[in-house]
N, C-alpha and C positions, 0 to 999 in steps of 0.2 A: 194296420188301421187303428187309429186312436179312438177310444170310446170315453165319453164324458157323461157324468150324471149331474143333473141340475134340478132344483126344486122350482116348480111352476108357481108363479104368483098371479093373482087376479086383481084387476083394477076395474071398478065399476061393474056393469052387468055383462059386458061382452068382450073385454080385453084381457088377454093372457100374456104374461111377460115371462121370458126365460133369458138368462144371461148367456152370452156367447163366450167360448173359451178364449182367453187372452192370447195364448200362443197361436191359435188359429187365426185370430184377427190380425195379429202382427204379420203372420206369414203371407197373407193375401193382401196386405196393405190397407186394411179397413180403417177408415177414419170416421169421427163423429159426423152425423148428418148425411153420410153417404147412403145411397139406396142399395138394397140387396134384393135378390129375387128368391122367393120361397116356392118351390115346386112340390106339389103333392104327388108322390110316386104311387104305383098301383097297390103296394102293400100298406098305403096310408102313412108311410114315413115321409119326413120332410127333407128336401135337399135345399141347402142355402148356398148361394154363390153371388159374386159381384157380376152385374150384367154388362161387363165390358171386357175386352181382351186385356190380359195382363201384359205389360211390356216385356218383363223378363221371364224367361223360361229356362228350366234346368236342362242342361245339355246331357242327354242320356247316352252313355257309352256302354256297350255290351262287351264284356270281356270273356273270352273263351280260353280256358287253360287246357291245352292239349297234352296228353301223356301217351305212353306206349300202347294203352288199351284202345285208343281211338283208331277207327278206320277213316278212309277219305270221306266216305258217306256220312260218318258221324260229324266230322268237321263241317261239311256242307250243311247238314241239318242245323247245327248250332248257329251258323252264319244266317241261314234263312230265319231261324227263330228270332234272332236279334233284329233282323230287318223287319219282319212282320210286327214285332213288338213296338216298333217306332224308334229304334236307336238311330242316332245321327252318325255314330261311328261304331265300328266293330273291331275290337283289338284281339288278335290271336296271339297268345303267349305260349311258347313251347320251349322245351329243353330236352336235349338228348334225342331229338327227332330230326330226321333228314329234311333239309330245306326243300328239296324237290317234292317231298310228300305234301308239305304245307302249300307250296305254290300250285300244285296240281289241284288241290281241294279249292283253293281260292279261284282258280280259273274256271272250275266247274260251277262254283257259286256265281261268278260274274256272268256266265252264260244263262243262268236261271233267273237273275235279278236285274231290274232296271236301276241304273244310276249308281252302281257299285264300283268304286275305284280305289286303288291303293294310293294312300297319301303319305304314309310313313313306314319305315321298316328299319330293323337293326338285326343283330345276330340272333336274338331270341324272340322277336315279335314282328308282326305285320299289322298295320292299322288300315282299315278300310273305311271310307266315308261314303255316305249315301247322299247323292245329289240328284234329285229327280227333275226332269224337264218341266219347267213351269206350265207348259201346255198340258201336262198330265197331272196337275195338282188338284183338279176337280174330280171328285169321286164319281159323279154322274157321267162325266165325259169319259172316264176310264171304263165304266160299265158299258156305255154305248159302243165304244171302240171294241171292247171285248166281244160283245154280241155280234157286231159287224164282221169281225174276223172269223168267229166260229161259223157263222152262216156262210161266209164266202168260201170257206173250206169245203162245205157240203155242196154249194152251188157249182164249184169247179169239178167235183166228182160227178155230179149230175150231167155237166157238160160233156165229160168223158163218156158217160153211159149213152149219151145222145150222139156220139161221134163228132162233137163240135171241136174237140181238142184231142191231142194224142196222149198216149199213156204216160208221158213224162210229167204231166201235170200232177200225177199222184205223188211224186217225190216232193214237189213244191208244197203240196197240201201237208205232207208229213212234217216238213221243215217249219211250216207256219204255226204249228201247234206250240212251238217253243215260245212264241210271242204271246199267245193266249195265256199260257202258264205264267209268264212274266206279269201280264196285266192282272191276273188273278191275285198274285201275291202282293202287287202294288195296291190293289183295291182293298185287300185285308189290312195292309199297313195304314192306309188312309182312314179306314173305318175305325180302327183301334185308336188312332190319334184323335178323331172326333169324339169318341166315347170317353176319352180321358180328359176332355175339355168341356165343362158345362156350358161355357159361353158359346162354343161352336155348335153344341147340340141344340141350344135354344135358338141360335141364329138360323139354323137349317130346319128347325121344327122337327128334329129327329128324336124319336122315342127309343127306349131300350128294345121294345119289341120290333121296331123297324130294323134294328141291327141284326136281330135273330133271323128275320125273314130275308134280309139282304145277304147275309152269309149263305143261307140256303140257295138263294137265287144265283149268286156268284159261283157256287160249287156246281150247280146244274149246268151253267154255261161252260164252265171249264171241262166238265165231263162230256158234254156234247162235242167239244173240240177233240177230246180223246177218241170219241166214237168215229170221227172223221179219219183219224189216223188208223184205227182198226179196220175200217171199211177199205181204205186205200191199200193197206197191206194185203188184205184178202183179195182185192181185185188184181193186184200185181201177180198173184199166183194163178189166175185164170187166163185161159187162152182167148176167151171172148167175153163180151159183156152180157150179164144176165138181164136182158131187156125187160123181163116181166116184173121186175121190182121197181122200175123207174117211176111209174105213176104213184105208187105208195110212198116212195122216197121223196119225190118232189113235193107231194102234199104234206108229208111229215115236216119238212123243213119250212114250208110256208106257214104251217100252224105254229111251229116253234118261233119263227120270226114274229108272228102276230102276238103271241102270248108274252114274248119279251117286251114288245112295245107296250102292251097292256100293263105290264109290271112297272115299267119306267114312268108311264104317263101320270098316275095309274088310272086304269079304266076297268071297273068291275063288270060292266055290261059286256064288253068284249071278251073278258075272261070267261063269263058264263056261256057265251055263244061258242067259244072255242072248245069247251068241254063237250058240247054236242057234236062238234066236228070230229073230235077225237074218237068218239064212239063209232063214227062211220069209218074212220081209219082202222080201228081195231077189227071191224067186220071185214074190211078189205084184206087186212093181214091174214085173218083166218082163212079166207077164200084162197089166197095165194098158197098158203101152207098145204091146203087140201088138194088144190089143182096141180101143184108142182112137187108133190111129196117125193116122187122118185128122183127128180133132179136134186132136191135138197139132200136126199140120202146118199147119192153118189158123190156130190161135191160139197163137202163140209164148209168150204170157203163161202159158198152162197148162203148156207145156214147162218154162218157167223155174221154176214152182212145183214141178213134179215133180223137177226137178234139185236144188232146194233140199232137198226131203224126202230125196232120195237122199244128199245130203251130210250131213244130220243122222244118217242111219243109219250112214254111214261114220265119223262122229265117235264114235258109240256103240261101234263096233267098236274104235276106237283106245283109248277109255277102258277097255273091258273088258280089253284086252290089257295096258294099264298096270297094272291091279289084279293080274293074274296075274304080271306081271313083278316087281312090288313084293313079292308073297308069296314068290316064289323068292329074292329078295335077302334078305329078312328071315330066311328059313329058313337061308340060307348064313351069315348073321351069327350065328345061334344055334349052328350047328355049329362055327364058328370060335371063338366064345366058350367053348364046352365044351372044345374042344381046348386052348385057352390055359390053362383052369383045371386040366386034367390035367397039363400041363407045369409 
């Protein structure tokens, strides 16, 4: 990151002038009489950028140099790192490493990531390109799809508990989690791309604090998908369904669905109402643990299921609080903007 020092000059009673770095102006294509946007950040620093999309963008290639110290998981993590960082291509360079080792790592990464394809290879390298379906280019759409999938996993489990479907649905639920994980990583990639582009941030009205809360929200949804996997695996070990958890489980998923909708909307009032509903669910959970203590002690699988439901409820609380926090921050922004306009 380049740092420049400039002396501020004052003209008249209210105008301050500071010169812009010549190298920066040339890099972004700044010309005389062009308009620029000056954004006041929370720490009172200024961000200056051109209020339109630049035609040319640097093509980012993430290069991974693999040596004998790497495991397959290490290579996969490096590929995922480049993917999330926004690389258009990932090049894996290796020497003295078995080809099969690299190919296996690439195949694992392809199972975990959307739009990852091999486009070039030779004796010492493999190049992967990231080409995402245009229908998944909108961050909000990806978030909504991720929420729908995570909820559908739990709804299918509840259908099994109600004898509406057979036990084979649990395998389908476990397999579906892979898609939730893919959408999670895709959403992170898109979010980072937006944060690196001031024009996109301005166009979407996205603040840095929005990104922090969005990351927390996405992680909560991804974890709720993981809980569906854990519940499914626990149910597969049981001879019969624990019917006494169905009511709590159903209500927990309904609350999670509502709070996700409140986050995406956003809707502070719904979030506040949900926190009250969650308190009722906590009481119901306590009653179940007291009433069925012997069953829980004998069958640890049921305890694991109940613990997973409890964590889903906790994630719902987190999301509701995020909605309320964001509302407060947006309100402060409006007050600050009004104050600046008066000045």
